[in-house]
C-alpha positions in Angstrom: 47.9 -46.5 31.2 50.4 -49.1 30.0 49.9 -52.0 27.6 52.1 -54.7 26.1 51.9 -58.0 24.3 54.1 -61.0 24.8 54.1 -64.1 22.5 55.5 -67.6 22.4 55.6 -70.4 19.8 54.2 -73.7 20.9 54.9 -76.9 19.0 51.4 -78.2 19.0 48.3 -77.7 16.8 45.8 -74.9 17.7 43.1 -77.3 18.8 45.4 -78.8 21.4 46.7 -75.4 22.6 43.2 -74.1 23.0 42.1 -77.2 24.9 44.8 -76.6 27.5 44.9 -72.8 27.5 41.2 -72.3 27.8 41.2 -74.4 31.0 42.8 -71.4 32.8 42.1 -72.7 36.3 43.9 -75.9 35.4 47.3 -74.4 34.6 47.4 -70.8 36.0 48.2 -71.6 39.6 51.5 -73.4 38.9 52.6 -71.0 36.1 54.4 -68.5 38.4 55.6 -68.3 42.0 53.7 -64.9 42.2 50.4 -66.7 41.7 48.4 -67.3 44.8 44.9 -68.4 43.7 42.4 -68.3 40.9 38.8 -69.1 41.7 35.8 -69.3 39.3 33.2 -68.0 41.7 30.2 -69.5 39.8 31.9 -72.7 38.9 31.1 -72.2 35.3 34.6 -72.2 33.7 35.5 -70.0 30.8 32.4 -68.3 29.4 31.3 -64.7 28.9 30.1 -63.4 32.2 32.0 -65.9 34.4 33.4 -64.3 37.5 36.9 -64.9 38.7 38.8 -64.0 41.9 42.5 -63.7 41.3 45.2 -63.3 44.0 48.7 -62.7 42.9 51.7 -60.4 43.1 52.8 -58.1 40.4 56.3 -56.5 40.7 56.2 -57.7 44.3 52.9 -55.9 45.1 50.2 -58.2 46.5 46.9 -57.8 44.8 43.4 -59.2 44.5 41.2 -58.8 41.4 37.5 -59.5 41.0 37.5 -60.2 37.3 34.9 -61.0 34.6 35.4 -62.9 31.4 34.3 -60.3 28.9 35.0 -62.1 25.6 35.4 -65.7 24.3 36.2 -66.6 20.8 36.2 -70.4 20.9 39.5 -71.8 19.5 40.9 -68.3 19.3 40.9 -66.0 22.3 39.6 -65.3 25.8 39.6 -62.0 27.7 39.1 -61.2 31.3 39.0 -57.7 32.9 38.9 -56.3 36.4 37.8 -52.7 36.7 38.9 -52.4 40.3 41.9 -54.7 41.1 43.3 -53.8 44.5 47.0 -53.8 45.2 49.1 -52.9 48.2 52.3 -50.8 47.9 54.2 -50.4 51.1 51.0 -50.7 53.0 49.2 -48.2 50.8 46.2 -49.5 48.9 45.6 -48.6 45.3 43.0 -49.6 42.8 43.6 -50.0 39.1 41.7 -51.3 36.1 43.4 -54.1 34.3 42.8 -56.9 31.7 44.3 -59.8 29.9 43.6 -61.3 26.5 45.1 -64.7 25.7 45.0 -65.5 22.0 46.2 -68.2 19.6 47.1 -68.1 15.9 48.0 -71.2 13.8 51.4 -71.1 12.2 52.2 -72.5 8.7 50.9 -76.0 8.3 49.0 -75.7 11.6 51.5 -78.0 13.3 52.5 -75.2 15.7 50.7 -72.3 17.3 51.6 -68.7 18.4 50.2 -67.8 21.7 49.9 -64.2 22.7 49.1 -62.5 26.0 48.0 -58.8 25.8 48.0 -57.0 29.1 46.8 -53.6 30.0 46.4 -51.5 33.1 44.9 -48.1 33.8 45.9 -46.2 37.0 43.5 -44.0 38.9 43.3 -40.3 38.1 44.6 -37.6 40.5 47.8 -37.2 42.5 47.7 -40.6 44.1 47.2 -42.3 40.7 50.1 -40.3 39.3 52.3 -41.2 42.3 51.5 -44.9 42.0 52.0 -44.9 38.2 55.4 -43.2 38.7 56.5 -45.6 41.5 55.4 -48.6 39.5 57.2 -47.6 36.3 60.4 -46.3 37.9 61.6 -47.5 41.3 59.7 -50.8 41.1 60.6 -51.3 37.4 57.0 -52.7 37.4 56.3 -52.8 33.6 59.4 -54.9 32.9 58.6 -57.1 35.9 55.1 -57.5 34.7 56.3 -58.5 31.2 58.6 -61.1 32.7 55.7 -62.3 34.9 53.7 -62.9 31.7 56.7 -64.5 29.9 57.0 -66.9 32.8 53.3 -67.9 32.4 53.7 -68.4 28.7 56.8 -70.6 29.2 54.9 -72.7 31.7 52.0 -73.1 29.2 54.5 -74.1 26.4 56.2 -76.7 28.6 52.8 -78.1 29.8 51.5 -78.5 26.3 54.6 -79.8 24.7 55.8 -82.2 27.4 52.9 -82.6 29.8 55.2 -81.3 32.6 53.0 -79.2 34.8 55.5 -78.6 37.6 56.1 -75.0 38.4 60.0 -75.3 38.5 60.3 -72.0 40.3 60.7 -73.7 43.7 62.7 -76.6 45.1 60.6 -79.0 47.0 63.6 -80.2 49.0 63.9 -76.7 50.6 60.3 -76.7 51.7 59.5 -73.8 49.4 56.8 -75.4 47.4 53.5 -73.3 47.1 50.3 -75.0 47.9 49.0 -74.9 44.4 51.9 -76.8 42.9 51.0 -80.2 41.4 51.5 -83.2 43.7 52.6 -86.7 42.6 50.9 -89.9 43.5 53.2 -90.3 46.5 52.2 -86.8 47.7 55.6 -85.4 46.8 55.3 -81.9 45.4 56.5 -81.8 41.8 58.2 -78.4 42.1 61.9 -78.3 41.3 64.7 -76.1 40.1 65.3 -76.1 36.3 68.6 -77.9 37.0 67.1 -80.4 39.5 67.3 -83.9 37.9 65.9 -85.7 40.9 
């Protein structure tokens, strides 16, 4: 098993942060180039028992998770877990148990908010699980890549809340690299751009 927590400070009050953060389907897709899709299967949004299908890559490994929202503390935290997330490593399938808790804490004066993302994963037992765990941690450097994956998500959330800029910034629309889920402007031009792109 591995577990870590990443945090970021957002210059906005907790009520505003929760309003945006809890609409997970509204910001998650554009938060990382490794994200492929997030679908609330029952159309209910964030509530305990809501079912989510998540497709993404972690450390370059494509995966699909059938997750369930297991806890919601309005204005404070939301947790979703997948007991059998399926990933592919060089064509070999493996199943892990994983989960995420997004939480917020008001800072002094409540003018800013600390957002945390706690992530955990449990590899299967036996020789295959041990091999996958070793490969993920060592050759793939998967734990550090997963941490950076989460940091990328948090930076996107910060930018979205503080500036209203929901573009993913990981791709350049001029090079035709824009993912389908990236926001589109009124003239149908994708809003993806490099960080240094001033167009």
